GUMAR-680504 format. One line per 2 residues: number of its first residue (from 1); for each residue x, y, z of C-alpha. Coordinates in steps of 0.1 Angstrom, whole numbers, padded with zeros to 4 digits. Layout:
N
NUM) X:Y:Z; ...
This chain:
929
1) -0074:-0229:-0024; -0108:-0243:-0038
3) -0123:-0275:-0026; -0115:-0289:-0063
5) -0079:-0279:-0064; -0074:-0292:-0026
7) -0088:-0330:-0037; -0067:-0324:-0069
9) -0035:-0323:-0043; -0042:-0360:-0033
11) -0014:-0382:-0050; -0039:-0404:-0066
13) -0051:-0378:-0085; -0025:-0357:-0094
15) -0002:-0362:-0128; 0028:-0371:-0131
17) 0047:-0342:-0148; 0067:-0352:-0182
19) 0102:-0354:-0180; 0106:-0333:-0208
21) 0090:-0305:-0186; 0108:-0316:-0158
23) 0141:-0309:-0178; 0132:-0277:-0185
25) 0135:-0266:-0149; 0163:-0288:-0140
27) 0190:-0264:-0153; 0178:-0236:-0136
29) 0178:-0256:-0105; 0216:-0268:-0111
31) 0229:-0231:-0114; 0206:-0214:-0088
33) 0219:-0196:-0061; 0209:-0215:-0027
35) 0222:-0217:0011; 0218:-0247:0029
37) 0225:-0286:0012; 0226:-0282:-0028
39) 0212:-0308:-0053; 0227:-0337:-0066
41) 0214:-0361:-0093; 0192:-0388:-0079
43) 0190:-0425:-0084; 0161:-0436:-0110
45) 0129:-0443:-0088; 0123:-0479:-0100
47) 0158:-0487:-0085; 0145:-0483:-0054
49) 0125:-0511:-0046; 0115:-0534:-0013
51) 0146:-0549:-0010; 0168:-0522:-0021
53) 0172:-0483:-0014; 0145:-0460:-0001
55) 0123:-0433:-0018; 0114:-0397:0001
57) 0083:-0381:-0011; 0077:-0343:-0005
59) 0045:-0326:-0008; 0047:-0291:-0021
61) 0011:-0292:-0025; 0010:-0258:0005
63) 0026:-0241:-0027; 0011:-0250:-0053
65) 0033:-0277:-0064; 0028:-0315:-0064
67) 0041:-0346:-0042; 0077:-0348:-0057
69) 0098:-0382:-0048; 0134:-0391:-0054
71) 0152:-0426:-0052; 0184:-0432:-0029
73) 0198:-0467:-0036; 0221:-0464:-0009
75) 0210:-0442:0019; 0230:-0434:0048
77) 0205:-0412:0067; 0175:-0397:0061
79) 0189:-0366:0059; 0212:-0378:0029
81) 0179:-0394:0013; 0164:-0361:0012
83) 0193:-0347:-0007; 0205:-0378:-0029
85) 0168:-0381:-0037; 0169:-0350:-0054
87) 0159:-0318:-0029; 0178:-0290:-0015
89) 0173:-0277:0021; 0179:-0246:0039
91) 0186:-0245:0079; 0175:-0218:0103
93) 0205:-0192:0111; 0202:-0200:0146
95) 0204:-0237:0145; 0220:-0240:0113
97) 0215:-0269:0083; 0201:-0293:0110
99) 0164:-0275:0117; 0152:-0280:0078
101) 0136:-0248:0074; 0129:-0251:0038
103) 0129:-0275:0010; 0134:-0271:-0025
105) 0139:-0291:-0060; 0145:-0285:-0093
107) 0112:-0302:-0104; 0093:-0275:-0089
109) 0094:-0236:-0099; 0132:-0238:-0109
111) 0144:-0250:-0079; 0127:-0224:-0054
113) 0129:-0234:-0019; 0098:-0230:0001
115) 0083:-0215:0024; 0099:-0183:0009
117) 0116:-0158:0027; 0083:-0137:0025
119) 0063:-0161:0049; 0094:-0172:0069
121) 0126:-0159:0076; 0143:-0188:0090
123) 0163:-0171:0116; 0146:-0190:0144
125) 0123:-0219:0146; 0094:-0217:0124
127) 0061:-0215:0143; 0042:-0247:0151
129) 0013:-0246:0125; 0038:-0240:0096
131) 0066:-0263:0095; 0082:-0296:0077
133) 0075:-0327:0096; 0091:-0359:0089
135) 0070:-0393:0087; 0085:-0428:0080
137) 0070:-0461:0065; 0085:-0496:0066
139) 0081:-0524:0038; 0047:-0533:0035
141) 0032:-0506:0059; 0006:-0485:0044
143) 0005:-0460:0066; 0026:-0432:0083
145) 0045:-0432:0115; 0062:-0402:0130
147) 0100:-0409:0127; 0113:-0420:0165
149) 0145:-0402:0154; 0156:-0370:0132
151) 0165:-0372:0098; 0204:-0371:0107
153) 0203:-0398:0131; 0175:-0424:0113
155) 0192:-0446:0090; 0165:-0458:0067
157) 0162:-0494:0055; 0158:-0511:0021
159) 0124:-0507:0009; 0113:-0480:0036
161) 0095:-0446:0024; 0102:-0408:0041
163) 0077:-0382:0034; 0081:-0347:0046
165) 0049:-0324:0049; 0045:-0287:0052
167) 0021:-0275:0080; 0014:-0282:0114
169) 0002:-0313:0135; -0019:-0309:0170
171) -0008:-0322:0204; -0018:-0360:0197
173) -0005:-0359:0160; -0037:-0367:0145
175) -0035:-0338:0122; -0009:-0330:0099
177) 0001:-0364:0082; 0005:-0371:0047
179) -0025:-0366:0023; -0009:-0396:0003
181) -0003:-0433:0016; 0033:-0452:0016
183) 0020:-0472:-0014; 0012:-0442:-0037
185) 0049:-0431:-0034; 0067:-0462:-0035
187) 0084:-0472:-0070; 0061:-0477:-0093
189) 0032:-0468:-0075; 0013:-0494:-0054
191) 0020:-0518:-0028; 0051:-0533:-0023
193) 0055:-0571:-0005; 0055:-0568:0031
195) 0089:-0585:0049; 0075:-0617:0054
197) 0077:-0634:0025; 0050:-0657:0030
199) 0018:-0635:0041; -0004:-0663:0045
201) 0016:-0692:0068; 0045:-0673:0080
203) 0082:-0667:0073; 0101:-0698:0062
205) 0127:-0702:0089; 0145:-0730:0106
207) 0128:-0746:0131; 0133:-0742:0166
209) 0120:-0751:0202; 0126:-0731:0232
211) 0141:-0749:0261; 0109:-0746:0284
213) 0127:-0760:0315; 0158:-0742:0313
215) 0142:-0708:0313; 0119:-0719:0343
217) 0151:-0731:0362; 0167:-0690:0353
219) 0135:-0678:0365; 0136:-0695:0394
221) 0173:-0687:0398; 0158:-0654:0402
223) 0137:-0654:0431; 0148:-0640:0465
225) 0139:-0667:0491; 0120:-0684:0463
227) 0094:-0660:0466; 0098:-0629:0448
229) 0119:-0608:0425; 0137:-0579:0435
231) 0155:-0555:0415; 0194:-0555:0416
233) 0207:-0537:0444; 0177:-0535:0464
235) 0159:-0557:0489; 0123:-0541:0478
237) 0103:-0566:0460; 0094:-0563:0426
239) 0058:-0569:0423; 0053:-0565:0390
241) 0082:-0588:0378; 0071:-0612:0405
243) 0033:-0615:0389; 0056:-0625:0359
245) 0077:-0648:0371; 0046:-0669:0385
247) 0030:-0670:0352; 0063:-0683:0338
249) 0065:-0710:0366; 0030:-0721:0361
251) 0035:-0728:0321; 0067:-0744:0328
253) 0060:-0768:0355; 0022:-0764:0364
255) 0007:-0765:0399; 0040:-0769:0422
257) 0048:-0762:0457; 0075:-0735:0442
259) 0044:-0716:0425; 0024:-0717:0455
261) 0052:-0700:0475; 0052:-0672:0451
263) 0015:-0669:0451; 0013:-0664:0490
265) 0039:-0641:0487; 0021:-0622:0465
267) -0014:-0624:0483; 0006:-0608:0513
269) 0017:-0578:0493; -0014:-0572:0479
271) -0019:-0543:0498; 0014:-0528:0490
273) 0010:-0537:0452; -0027:-0532:0442
275) -0036:-0507:0465; -0009:-0483:0475
277) -0034:-0453:0479; -0048:-0472:0509
279) -0077:-0499:0510; -0108:-0475:0505
281) -0091:-0456:0475; -0096:-0476:0440
283) -0070:-0500:0433; -0042:-0497:0408
285) -0060:-0513:0378; -0033:-0532:0365
287) -0014:-0547:0396; -0053:-0558:0404
289) -0055:-0575:0373; -0024:-0591:0371
291) -0031:-0603:0412; -0065:-0616:0400
293) -0051:-0634:0368; -0028:-0653:0389
295) -0056:-0664:0414; -0073:-0676:0386
297) -0043:-0695:0370; -0033:-0709:0403
299) -0071:-0721:0409; -0075:-0695:0438
301) -0105:-0669:0441; -0095:-0635:0431
303) -0126:-0623:0451; -0103:-0631:0484
305) -0071:-0626:0475; -0049:-0610:0501
307) -0081:-0603:0519; -0094:-0579:0489
309) -0121:-0583:0466; -0101:-0580:0434
311) -0129:-0583:0408; -0151:-0562:0426
313) -0130:-0535:0432; -0123:-0532:0393
315) -0160:-0534:0383; -0168:-0504:0408
317) -0138:-0482:0395; -0143:-0476:0359
319) -0145:-0444:0344; -0180:-0435:0333
321) -0168:-0403:0313; -0138:-0384:0299
323) -0127:-0353:0292; -0154:-0348:0266
325) -0183:-0347:0292; -0173:-0316:0301
327) -0167:-0333:0340; -0141:-0353:0337
329) -0131:-0376:0364; -0094:-0372:0373
331) -0073:-0399:0354; -0098:-0408:0328
333) -0088:-0402:0294; -0119:-0421:0279
335) -0154:-0437:0289; -0145:-0471:0298
337) -0111:-0469:0309; -0100:-0485:0348
339) -0086:-0461:0369; -0051:-0462:0371
341) -0051:-0486:0338; -0027:-0459:0317
343) -0015:-0481:0293; -0033:-0504:0269
345) -0020:-0535:0286; -0033:-0528:0319
347) -0068:-0521:0306; -0067:-0554:0284
349) -0052:-0577:0314; -0084:-0560:0334
351) -0108:-0569:0312; -0091:-0604:0309
353) -0094:-0606:0348; -0131:-0601:0351
355) -0134:-0626:0320; -0117:-0655:0336
357) -0135:-0646:0370; -0168:-0651:0351
359) -0177:-0613:0355; -0192:-0593:0328
361) -0166:-0561:0321; -0181:-0529:0325
363) -0198:-0513:0299; -0173:-0495:0276
365) -0142:-0513:0294; -0142:-0537:0256
367) -0150:-0507:0233; -0123:-0488:0249
369) -0096:-0513:0237; -0111:-0511:0203
371) -0106:-0475:0199; -0071:-0480:0203
373) -0066:-0498:0173; -0046:-0479:0146
375) -0056:-0475:0108; -0031:-0503:0102
377) -0043:-0528:0127; -0018:-0522:0154
379) -0024:-0515:0190; -0013:-0485:0207
381) 0004:-0493:0238; -0011:-0464:0259
383) -0047:-0451:0267; -0051:-0424:0240
385) -0079:-0399:0241; -0103:-0406:0210
387) -0089:-0387:0180; -0052:-0387:0192
389) -0026:-0398:0168; -0021:-0436:0168
391) 0008:-0457:0162; 0011:-0491:0177
393) 0032:-0522:0182; 0036:-0558:0181
395) 0034:-0565:0217; 0001:-0548:0227
397) -0013:-0559:0195; -0008:-0595:0205
399) -0021:-0589:0243; -0054:-0569:0231
401) -0062:-0597:0202; -0061:-0623:0226
403) -0086:-0607:0255; -0109:-0591:0228
405) -0107:-0626:0209; -0118:-0641:0243
407) -0142:-0613:0251; -0162:-0621:0216
409) -0181:-0598:0198; -0153:-0580:0177
411) -0145:-0602:0153; -0137:-0571:0133
413) -0111:-0557:0152; -0097:-0591:0159
415) -0092:-0595:0121; -0078:-0562:0117
417) -0050:-0571:0146; -0044:-0607:0130
419) -0038:-0592:0096; -0010:-0566:0111
421) 0004:-0594:0130; 0010:-0615:0100
423) 0022:-0581:0080; 0044:-0567:0108
425) 0065:-0602:0112; 0098:-0598:0101
427) 0117:-0624:0074; 0135:-0640:0107
429) 0103:-0649:0122; 0104:-0621:0146
431) 0084:-0593:0155; 0101:-0555:0161
433) 0090:-0536:0191; 0078:-0504:0174
435) 0069:-0501:0137; 0097:-0495:0113
437) 0123:-0514:0134; 0144:-0535:0111
439) 0153:-0560:0143; 0137:-0585:0164
441) 0121:-0581:0202; 0118:-0605:0224
443) 0089:-0596:0244; 0070:-0584:0211
445) 0075:-0617:0194; 0067:-0638:0224
447) 0032:-0614:0225; 0028:-0620:0190
449) 0033:-0658:0189; 0009:-0664:0218
451) -0018:-0645:0197; -0014:-0659:0165
453) -0016:-0695:0178; -0044:-0688:0195
455) -0060:-0671:0165; -0051:-0705:0141
457) -0019:-0691:0127; 0002:-0717:0139
459) 0029:-0714:0109; 0034:-0676:0117
461) 0035:-0686:0156; 0059:-0716:0150
463) 0083:-0692:0134; 0080:-0667:0159
465) 0091:-0693:0188; 0120:-0708:0165
467) 0135:-0669:0161; 0127:-0670:0199
469) 0146:-0702:0205; 0176:-0690:0187
471) 0174:-0662:0212; 0176:-0681:0244
473) 0208:-0675:0262; 0229:-0702:0276
475) 0214:-0693:0313; 0181:-0703:0300
477) 0168:-0666:0300; 0161:-0640:0275
479) 0174:-0604:0266; 0150:-0578:0257
481) 0163:-0575:0219; 0176:-0591:0192
483) 0213:-0602:0197; 0210:-0593:0238
485) 0234:-0611:0264; 0216:-0601:0293
487) 0186:-0620:0305; 0156:-0601:0320
489) 0126:-0613:0336; 0102:-0593:0315
491) 0117:-0608:0284; 0117:-0643:0299
493) 0083:-0647:0312; 0062:-0641:0278
495) 0089:-0662:0260; 0082:-0693:0284
497) 0044:-0691:0281; 0049:-0687:0237
499) 0074:-0718:0242; 0046:-0738:0264
501) 0022:-0732:0237; -0001:-0712:0259
503) -0013:-0674:0269; -0028:-0659:0298
505) -0062:-0666:0283; -0059:-0703:0289
507) -0027:-0705:0314; -0042:-0730:0343
509) -0015:-0742:0365; -0030:-0782:0371
511) 0001:-0803:0371; -0001:-0820:0405
513) 0033:-0828:0414; 0061:-0801:0414
515) 0088:-0805:0389; 0116:-0797:0416
517) 0109:-0803:0453; 0111:-0767:0475
519) 0143:-0766:0497; 0130:-0736:0519
521) 0101:-0731:0539; 0071:-0708:0530
523) 0080:-0673:0534; 0060:-0659:0560
525) 0061:-0621:0551; 0075:-0600:0525
527) 0104:-0580:0534; 0111:-0542:0541
529) 0101:-0517:0522; 0126:-0491:0535
531) 0152:-0476:0513; 0186:-0491:0510
533) 0221:-0479:0502; 0228:-0482:0469
535) 0253:-0503:0464; 0287:-0492:0447
537) 0287:-0502:0408; 0250:-0495:0404
539) 0245:-0473:0372; 0267:-0464:0341
541) 0305:-0459:0341; 0307:-0422:0345
543) 0346:-0420:0340; 0341:-0442:0304
545) 0314:-0417:0294; 0335:-0384:0303
547) 0364:-0400:0277; 0334:-0405:0254
549) 0326:-0369:0254; 0360:-0352:0255
551) 0376:-0375:0226; 0387:-0356:0198
553) 0368:-0371:0177; 0338:-0354:0196
555) 0346:-0323:0212; 0362:-0303:0185
557) 0399:-0290:0195; 0388:-0297:0229
559) 0369:-0269:0231; 0330:-0272:0214
561) 0307:-0299:0197; 0300:-0296:0165
563) 0264:-0297:0146; 0279:-0295:0111
565) 0310:-0315:0105; 0315:-0297:0071
567) 0317:-0263:0080; 0329:-0266:0118
569) 0294:-0247:0129; 0293:-0254:0166
571) 0263:-0268:0186; 0266:-0241:0218
573) 0239:-0256:0234; 0253:-0292:0231
575) 0287:-0276:0243; 0270:-0267:0281
577) 0254:-0296:0281; 0289:-0314:0279
579) 0301:-0289:0304; 0273:-0301:0329
581) 0281:-0333:0329; 0322:-0326:0334
583) 0312:-0304:0362; 0288:-0329:0376
585) 0313:-0356:0376; 0347:-0338:0384
587) 0363:-0364:0361; 0378:-0339:0341
589) 0383:-0307:0355; 0409:-0294:0328
591) 0384:-0303:0300; 0357:-0283:0316
593) 0383:-0255:0322; 0389:-0256:0283
595) 0353:-0255:0270; 0344:-0224:0297
597) 0373:-0205:0287; 0365:-0208:0250
599) 0331:-0196:0258; 0338:-0171:0281
601) 0366:-0158:0261; 0346:-0154:0229
603) 0359:-0186:0212; 0345:-0186:0176
605) 0335:-0220:0161; 0343:-0231:0124
607) 0318:-0201:0111; 0332:-0175:0129
609) 0301:-0174:0155; 0306:-0174:0196
611) 0285:-0182:0226; 0263:-0149:0222
613) 0256:-0156:0188; 0235:-0181:0201
615) 0222:-0167:0231; 0210:-0135:0214
617) 0218:-0113:0249; 0214:-0077:0239
619) 0202:-0085:0205; 0165:-0084:0186
621) 0167:-0123:0192; 0174:-0127:0231
623) 0167:-0165:0236; 0155:-0166:0272
625) 0166:-0202:0276; 0195:-0200:0259
627) 0209:-0170:0282; 0198:-0192:0309
629) 0218:-0220:0301; 0247:-0201:0296
631) 0242:-0182:0330; 0239:-0215:0352
633) 0270:-0227:0332; 0290:-0200:0345
635) 0272:-0199:0382; 0282:-0234:0384
637) 0319:-0233:0375; 0318:-0200:0401
639) 0322:-0177:0370; 0301:-0143:0369
641) 0272:-0145:0348; 0267:-0108:0348
643) 0299:-0105:0329; 0306:-0139:0308
645) 0316:-0136:0273; 0314:-0098:0279
647) 0274:-0099:0282; 0253:-0093:0314
649) 0234:-0123:0312; 0213:-0118:0341
651) 0203:-0082:0332; 0195:-0097:0296
653) 0168:-0122:0315; 0156:-0097:0334
655) 0147:-0074:0301; 0136:-0109:0283
657) 0108:-0115:0310; 0076:-0106:0286
659) 0048:-0080:0304; 0023:-0093:0280
661) 0016:-0116:0249; 0029:-0105:0217
663) 0008:-0102:0188; 0011:-0120:0153
665) 0038:-0118:0133; 0061:-0108:0168
667) 0064:-0143:0179; 0085:-0131:0210
669) 0064:-0134:0238; 0037:-0163:0240
671) 0022:-0148:0275; 0029:-0127:0305
673) 0059:-0144:0325; 0071:-0162:0300
675) 0107:-0152:0285; 0116:-0142:0252
677) 0118:-0166:0222; 0116:-0195:0252
679) 0094:-0221:0235; 0095:-0248:0263
681) 0087:-0254:0300; 0125:-0267:0298
683) 0140:-0232:0284; 0117:-0211:0306
685) 0132:-0235:0339; 0168:-0223:0330
687) 0159:-0191:0331; 0147:-0189:0363
689) 0173:-0212:0378; 0197:-0186:0366
691) 0180:-0156:0382; 0174:-0174:0414
693) 0207:-0186:0418; 0218:-0149:0408
695) 0197:-0137:0441; 0172:-0122:0414
697) 0142:-0138:0432; 0121:-0107:0428
699) 0129:-0100:0391; 0118:-0138:0385
701) 0089:-0135:0406; 0065:-0132:0373
703) 0085:-0162:0358; 0083:-0183:0389
705) 0044:-0177:0387; 0040:-0187:0354
707) 0060:-0219:0356; 0039:-0228:0388
709) 0008:-0224:0368; 0014:-0245:0340
711) 0012:-0279:0363; -0013:-0302:0356
713) -0034:-0317:0382; -0018:-0349:0378
715) 0016:-0335:0390; 0029:-0332:0357
717) 0042:-0304:0332; 0036:-0297:0295
719) 0065:-0296:0272; 0059:-0260:0252
721) 0052:-0228:0259; 0025:-0218:0253
723) 0011:-0251:0271; -0001:-0277:0246
725) -0020:-0301:0271; 0007:-0329:0270
727) 0027:-0342:0295; 0064:-0349:0296
729) 0091:-0361:0322; 0119:-0339:0310
731) 0099:-0309:0317; 0085:-0323:0348
733) 0119:-0331:0363; 0131:-0296:0348
735) 0103:-0279:0365; 0106:-0297:0399
737) 0143:-0290:0402; 0137:-0254:0396
739) 0107:-0248:0417; 0128:-0268:0447
741) 0155:-0239:0441; 0128:-0209:0447
743) 0134:-0202:0488; 0105:-0209:0510
745) 0077:-0235:0511; 0055:-0219:0488
747) 0061:-0248:0461; 0071:-0277:0481
749) 0038:-0295:0472; 0038:-0289:0437
751) 0075:-0303:0438; 0063:-0335:0457
753) 0034:-0337:0433; 0056:-0338:0404
755) 0080:-0364:0421; 0052:-0387:0426
757) 0041:-0382:0390; 0076:-0388:0375
759) 0078:-0423:0395; 0046:-0436:0381
761) 0061:-0428:0346; 0089:-0456:0355
763) 0086:-0485:0326; 0088:-0519:0337
765) 0127:-0516:0330; 0138:-0489:0348
767) 0136:-0463:0317; 0112:-0434:0309
769) 0090:-0423:0281; 0104:-0398:0264
771) 0103:-0379:0224; 0122:-0409:0211
773) 0108:-0442:0230; 0125:-0454:0258
775) 0147:-0424:0264; 0181:-0423:0277
777) 0179:-0384:0278; 0144:-0388:0298
779) 0161:-0413:0324; 0187:-0391:0330
781) 0166:-0364:0339; 0143:-0382:0360
783) 0170:-0393:0381; 0181:-0358:0388
785) 0143:-0346:0396; 0138:-0379:0421
787) 0173:-0374:0437; 0156:-0342:0453
789) 0140:-0369:0477; 0164:-0393:0472
791) 0156:-0416:0501; 0118:-0419:0490
793) 0126:-0428:0454; 0156:-0447:0462
795) 0144:-0479:0444; 0131:-0458:0411
797) 0165:-0440:0409; 0185:-0473:0412
799) 0160:-0490:0382; 0166:-0457:0361
801) 0206:-0461:0368; 0203:-0501:0360
803) 0187:-0485:0327; 0210:-0463:0321
805) 0242:-0487:0323; 0222:-0513:0300
807) 0222:-0480:0271; 0260:-0478:0277
809) 0280:-0487:0248; 0317:-0501:0245
811) 0328:-0463:0236; 0315:-0450:0267
813) 0288:-0429:0248; 0250:-0441:0252
815) 0222:-0447:0229; 0196:-0421:0221
817) 0170:-0448:0232; 0160:-0482:0239
819) 0146:-0489:0206; 0159:-0483:0174
821) 0193:-0476:0158; 0221:-0485:0180
823) 0253:-0462:0186; 0268:-0435:0208
825) 0245:-0401:0206; 0265:-0368:0223
827) 0233:-0353:0237; 0219:-0386:0249
829) 0258:-0392:0267; 0259:-0361:0281
831) 0227:-0360:0299; 0231:-0397:0313
833) 0264:-0388:0323; 0253:-0357:0344
835) 0218:-0370:0355; 0234:-0399:0366
837) 0248:-0380:0396; 0214:-0370:0404
839) 0229:-0332:0410; 0199:-0308:0403
841) 0210:-0279:0377; 0200:-0256:0407
843) 0226:-0266:0429; 0257:-0280:0405
845) 0288:-0265:0415; 0326:-0271:0406
847) 0354:-0251:0412; 0379:-0246:0387
849) 0407:-0230:0410; 0438:-0248:0400
851) 0429:-0263:0368; 0446:-0257:0334
853) 0432:-0253:0302; 0442:-0278:0276
855) 0460:-0267:0249; 0446:-0264:0210
857) 0458:-0298:0194; 0485:-0290:0167
859) 0460:-0310:0139; 0425:-0314:0146
861) 0407:-0349:0138; 0397:-0351:0103
863) 0359:-0352:0099; 0345:-0386:0094
865) 0323:-0382:0064; 0295:-0407:0056
867) 0301:-0417:0020; 0276:-0405:-0006
869) 0276:-0371:0007; 0258:-0351:-0019
871) 0229:-0335:-0025; 0199:-0336:-0045
873) 0167:-0325:-0060; 0133:-0349:-0066
875) 0104:-0370:-0080; 0059:-0382:-0083
877) 0077:-0360:-0105; 0103:-0383:-0103
879) 0142:-0368:-0096; 0162:-0391:-0114
881) 0149:-0381:-0150; 0162:-0351:-0172
883) 0140:-0329:-0150; 0152:-0343:-0117
885) 0189:-0339:-0112; 0200:-0304:-0111
887) 0240:-0297:-0111; 0268:-0316:-0094
889) 0266:-0294:-0061; 0279:-0311:-0031
891) 0256:-0310:-0002; 0264:-0301:0032
893) 0262:-0336:0043; 0259:-0322:0077
895) 0262:-0350:0104; 0243:-0333:0132
897) 0250:-0346:0165; 0225:-0373:0177
899) 0195:-0360:0192; 0200:-0324:0186
901) 0195:-0329:0151; 0170:-0359:0161
903) 0148:-0334:0179; 0156:-0306:0155
905) 0138:-0312:0125; 0105:-0331:0130
907) 0073:-0340:0151; 0080:-0368:0175
909) 0051:-0387:0185; 0035:-0422:0184
911) 0032:-0447:0215; 0045:-0425:0242
913) 0020:-0395:0237; 0048:-0370:0234
915) 0036:-0340:0216; 0054:-0332:0186
917) 0064:-0301:0190; 0083:-0311:0220
919) 0114:-0317:0191; 0105:-0284:0178
921) 0114:-0268:0212; 0151:-0286:0212
923) 0155:-0273:0177; 0145:-0241:0189
925) 0168:-0240:0217; 0197:-0254:0201
927) 0205:-0275:0226; 0186:-0261:0258
929) 0187:-0294:0272
């Protein structure tokens, strides 16, 4: 394709095909024979506005076509938006309709679906450089973000725009984005109004003020011995949350004996909190910065806090260069990073601590913050390497804006962030936790309100505070999200600062007298840090979780989970996930026996497929991870993996070990020592576990060595095979469980390093970052991994269990992630339930002796069909006119079960730096998770 032709593909320069021309091809599309989901008439594009419906755009440029857009005025899911918007799709033979392998429209080339069979057979997952990726934009946003959920799980909101682009993305997601902007494909072409309705002064909302004294009383009530915060069920101080409590008390009450006691306690914890590697090693920058800020707030000396020169140590430990230098310092992603900062807030607080201490920040440290500003003016929450895909959030943006405004000399950057914040504010006055979320986040709103007030946008700040006032609980505290009922310190502390009209840049505790007289003497030292026995009741309700997993509406005929409600296509990988959860808990052994018998005896799903149609054992496409997963299930329930479902899975794994990399077009072997068609560390690990549990360590020697060689120096593992350079919680936990199972001590140090890295990734609320954000799936796997050394990591495990409990719904199921839409997901629930037990896949065992399989129900629960289950074809070329419709063929309306489809269709990245192709891996594995 010539340069001129490539430029012509840009939507702004594309012709709008006439409706008469489109009409000429619509008839052909309506009668064409297609597999997957068929077309339906799309709604007129002009009916999709900023307040009604959603638009979807598909770029057929790689195939010589235009960007075609469609509209659905009542979208239910991203998948249905694609079909109701006027497009047809086809999935893969292995994974079904859930993995969108081809897309077509009657508005282009007579409805031909692309890529054609000549270039992609759609048997297994397409290669990482050539597949359809999924992008989203909310009202008012003019840049694209990777969707945090799959098309079948995402629920578009009014004014949203979705885009499908064929090609590939790199690890950071900095390539492969749409070449057109969301504004260019919105109805009417051009910008739509942002969600605020009053872009200059903030949204118009009822006035409201935070009850700051009540919030301060709640904060004080959370202090153990009036000095520190501990996690529920633990006696170990949570120093991070204790600093948050100190800031809140300073903002609410000023200088007081109560604040002095907290500060004194933290001074005594300086070595443990800020210097965990020892006094001669670099400090943990975020911790050192927080303590230095506390010293500034309480008018203490940050150069002699707890016996440490916090400012001096921060200055001495700044990265001189990043990986681009060819000789990077470990832990440095770019020049100017503070060692151990990891996240943007740690970098920003370190800069602010130096500024408040009268010390000039080291060269590059302020500029490093400006490098984290995304195209839309938001700031990403992690310290990305330059050039990586950037997707920010209001909370991080607010904090960084405050810091750079204080530093001075960054007026253009601050203006960008200020404009983003004003555009991101919801009509309620709240700010979302992440771009695209329709609901408010307390912490995000608090930080954004602080920044806007400092930058002179008082009306917008007041609207945010008014929203916060309506979220304040009767206890005085605040929960994390809109409508939350449980108060949390991390949400309450910044809300107190916002309510008091201050921020960490200006906060000083000056009041001479305490608000509440002290009732206990000052602490003389911190409590013991020895692990404690976890009290009963900490963590999710596993019995309720099992009831959700085995309910007739989820577990079809008590035998398998479905990937497609209409055709009854089974998701065998997800079914094994459910079986693992049942085996781990022992709460319904008859249900477990029923599933195992169905799989072992060749039971067929609604499309006539059995387990080994999924594993591919003995065939052309033998999937190493799938065979391993099925074999591990057999071993866990004391069945024979050498004769499971009539196949020898252990022999199949031995045959699947690659002797050398395959050459294109053969994609079976990525490397010597890998398994055939095992595209991820997770899948590879399952194969090893199965072989080792079968006593085949010798046959697994090459796969074990290959897995060990993939470990990063940090202790983490990447998500994909071949390795892509990312680091992932799920893969690291799985690899640790795998190497821990290998006999001998050869891999002991690697496992220890992996667990240390896992612990370092835990978020403030106990969760862990994953493909979908603060991920339930990742938290469950992290618990399993950390439980390999349960005594050492008791505190982290307890926090993770509490996080999982917070994500459990009334029906017993679990959300996919803390962010985004609510609702129980089967895959997330299976991993949460099994993971919460802490039992490794390497040792999982459950005897089925004395159990009885459940009978097939006399009548199955009828499938729940989402209203509007019809397909479609599309439009700029618009799909609604005479050219867009295509006949009345019904769409498949596939309702994939949660994260299986979420991960199967798209590239997920964004603020957690999760590599995009990780989700392709989950699709390829068909639930090898």
